[in-house]
N, C-alpha and C positions, 0 to 999 in steps of 0.2 A: 470712462470712471476712475473715483479718487478712491471713495472708501465702499468697503466690501465684507460684511460679515456673515460670517457661515456660524449655523449650530448645530450642534449633537451634543446633546445632553446624558445620550446613553451609556453602557460598559466601556470598557478598555477595546473592547475585539470591533465594537459599531467605529468606534471614534478612528481607530486605526485604515477603516477599512472608508474613510472620508478623505485623507490624504491626497487622492487621485486630484481632487474635486479642487484644493490647494493647489496642487501642479498646475492645475489648467489656467486657473486663475491668474498667475506670477505667472504665465508663458503669454497670456493674453492683454495683461494688465502690469506689463513691469515696476511700472510709477507707483500702482496702486495703495494705498493702506490695507489688509488683509488682517481681520480679527479673526478668534476663535472663539466659541461661550461652548464649557466643558464644564461638567461638575466635579465639584471636588475631587482632586485625589488623581486625575488624570492629566493635569496639568504636567506633571515633570516629565511625560512624552515627548515634551516641547520644549523642554528648556533650551536646545538647542538649535532649534530650528531656524534655516535665514530666512523665511519668508513672511512669518510673522510679526505682527506691528504691534496685536495687542491681542491678549487671553484675559476672557474675564472668565472666573471663576466661581460656577453658583454652587454653594454650599446646601448642603438638601438636607443634611442631619439637625441642625440648628437653623431656630426660626424661617424655615427652609423658604414662606411666602414674601415674609418682610425680605429677603434677599432678593428676593425674585422681581419685586416689586424695586429693590435701590437697582437692580438692573437693568430694569426695562425704559426709570425716568433718563439712566445715563446713554444707553442706547436709541431712544428717542431724542437729545440734543445732541447725537453725534451726528444725526441728520443722512443717513448711510444711501450712498448709490442704489446697491444692489446688497437684499440680505435673502440668502439662501438657509435654508431648514432644511434637515436630513433626517429629523426626530419625527417620530408620527406621535407623539403625546398632547393633550392641549396645552400645555402649559409652554410649552414652546411654540404655537401653536400660536398664543396671547402674544409673544412678544414680536413675533414674525407679525401680527396684522396690528399691531396699533404699534411699531417702529416706527412710524415715519417714513420707512423708506420708499422712494422713487422707485423699486421693482425690489418685489419678493416673489417668492420663490419653492412651494415645500410638495410633498406628496397628498394623495387627495382622502388618505384614509384621517391624515391629523384633523382632528375637528373645527378649527377654525379657518380649514382652508378655504371655506368659502369666503374669506376676505384676504385671500394673494391675489396679486398679480395674473400666477401661471401657476396653476395646477397639473402634476406628472402622476399618472397612475403609478401607485406600487401594485404588483406584481411579485406572490413568493412560487417558487416551483419552476418547472421543463428546465431545468440547470443554469436558468440565468443566475450568474455573479451578484452579489450584493454589489457591488463595489459599479458593475454595472448599468446595476438598480440605481445607484446613487446618482451616476454619471447622467442620467436621461433630466436632471433638475437642473442643468449645464447644456444641454442638446441644443438653445437658443445661442448659444455659444457657441458657430461651428469655429471646428478645427481638426485635418484632415491627422493630426499627431496624437498618438498613444498617451494616455500617462498614468505610471505605474502608484501600487503603493507603495512609504517610503514615507520612513523615518531617519533622522538623522543625530546617531549614537556621536558624541562631541570626543577629540582628542584623547582629552579628560578621559570619558567614557573607557574608550580604547586599552589608555594604557591604566587603570585601573583592575582591568580582568587579563594583562597580560599576562600575568606570572601564573596563572594556569594556561596558557597554553605551550608550554616547552613541551610538550608531549603531545600525539596524537588522542583527541578524546572525541566521545561523544556527549548530548546534553541530552536528557530528559526530563522533560517536564510533564511530573505524574499525576496531577492534580486536577479538577474542575469544580467551579461554583455546585452543579449538577452530578450526582453519585452516577444518572444513567449515563452521561456522558463520558463518563471517567473510566478509561481500561483497569480493572482491578488491582489493587495492590499485589495479591498474588501470582497477576497474571507480569505484572510488570516485574517482581522478582524471579520467577520463572524464563522470565527473557535476557537479567542479567547473569542468572549461573549460569546460560548459555552462550555465553559470549566470553572471546580472549580474556585472560585473565589480565594482560598486560595491557589493557587497551583500557583508558582512562574516562571518568562516567563523571558527567554531574548533574545531580539534581538541583531541577530551577524550580521556585517556586515565591509564592509569598509568604508572610508569617503564619499567617493560619495554614500552609501546609507545611509548617519543620517537623510537624510529630508524625506525618504520613511516611517523612524524605527516611527519617532514622528510624521506621520501622523498618523500610525495603531496605537500609543498611545493613541494621541486623538482623537479617533474617537474608539477604543474600549473600555472605561471607564471601566478597569481596575484599580485595586491602587496597581496590584504585578506584574507590568509588568516597563522593564528598559532596557534602549536602550543602549548597548556596544560596537553600529557599531561607529568603528573611535579609539575604546578606548585600543579595543584587541591587540596586536601581533596576525598572523596565528597560531603561538605555543600556544599561549593563552588562543586562539581560540579552538582548541584541546583540552588543558587542561582540560576546563568546558568543552566541549563538554563530556569528555570521560565519567566522571559520573553522566550524566542529566539522568533523568528518560526516555525523550525521544529527539531529537534531529530532526528537519524538516525544509529542504532542499528545493532547486527545481536541477535540474541536473544544478550544478554548482560547484563549489571549495569546500561550505561547505563539499555535500558531501562526498568527493573524503578526506576531513580533518577527517569526523568519521570513514569513512575505515579503514583508519591510526592506527587511537587508538582502533579498535575493538568498537567504541561506537554505541551503539543503533539508530538506524535511519529510517527517514519515508522517502520516498524519491518523491514527485509530479512528475510529468514527464508529462505536457503539450502535448507540439507541439514536442516534440521529443519524441524514445523508448529504454527500458532498452536496446534492444537487438541488437542499434548499438555497444555495447560490451564497455558503461559507468557506468554502474548501480551500486550500491554500493556493497561492499563487507564483510560487518559486519556480524558478527553470525548471530545475531537480529537488519537482514534488511527487510522490506518489502517497494515496489515501489506502490505508487497511483496514478490511473491514471482513464483516463476516461471507462464507461464500454460500450458507445455507440461506434461500430467499424462506425469513421471515414472516409470515402471515402480519405478524405486530407490528412489522421493520416499515418505515420510522411510525416509534408512536407519539411525535410530538417533535416541534418546531424547535422547544429550547430544551429539552427533557426534563426530568422527574428526580427525585432524590430517591425513591424504590423505582423501581422494574413493576408495572401494575401486570404485569404475568407471575410475577411472581420467581421464576428461571433463568433471567436476564443471557438467555445466549444468545443474544446480540454481539453481550462480550466477552461471556465466557468460552463459547466454542470460535474462537479467535484463534488460530494457532501463530504462537509467537514463535514461528521458524519464518514466519512470512515479512517478521521484526529484522530476524537474524538475515537474511536474505538481503538485505537492503547495505548494509557492510559488504555482506560476501561482492555483493555488483558494483563497489567502491575500485 
């Protein structure tokens, strides 16, 4: 097999959880050209990836379908031996079905999967991790080896965050795209106030999270807390998380950054549950969730912008001491 294309045009976390496929394909076909199709904004995750030959970047914000058509033309001309489609939406199905690849494989939930060479069942639940689901796409290529989620921060990425590693530190990524997946601001503040004042704390996030991080800093009264929100690339964030005493995250993309560098992580799950298959994969990983069995939890696979029951007990009833205990145990 000489030319392989992997497609995952979803969000950051979904893309990271696709990386074991790249690891397996590289292991089985070390001389093959492995290409990746991503949506614009996620390509920086692979700036220093050693196994990728080419990255297609699909700009969905401007001329979405015109860009898609151009990418499809390029892919058809490449004449791939194998196209692996991890995405379940119709647009990625069109690319796969009309790619002219010798073998095409994807999930049966994709509307165009009827045109794929191989259709794989996609099942949510029963504690099956998303990585396991994704790896089923390559089950027809047997291997006894285990392949982990992995990103490759460069030496430059590690050098750029070295200045923050002079003291023992923790990282907190307080935000999420979905409010019901986000540990509330006042709970993060309560947690930070309970910590040893000498511990360095770095708040991580995107430019959209700057205001939240500044609010947390203002209310926490900690002299050793710094917001790096919007200041670090995703790979730089991963490089910083790798050596942290502990990383605290929501059910969101920083969780998967921690998994991809085997960083210690404490993941707070509010409205969602790890049994959906998006829990942490680091060797030292713990999921924190409300102890009470709530009839309304989980309320959905992806969460909501507001609690449907208007009480948000799945987050507000979590004891921050559970988070603090993860440092005490170190």
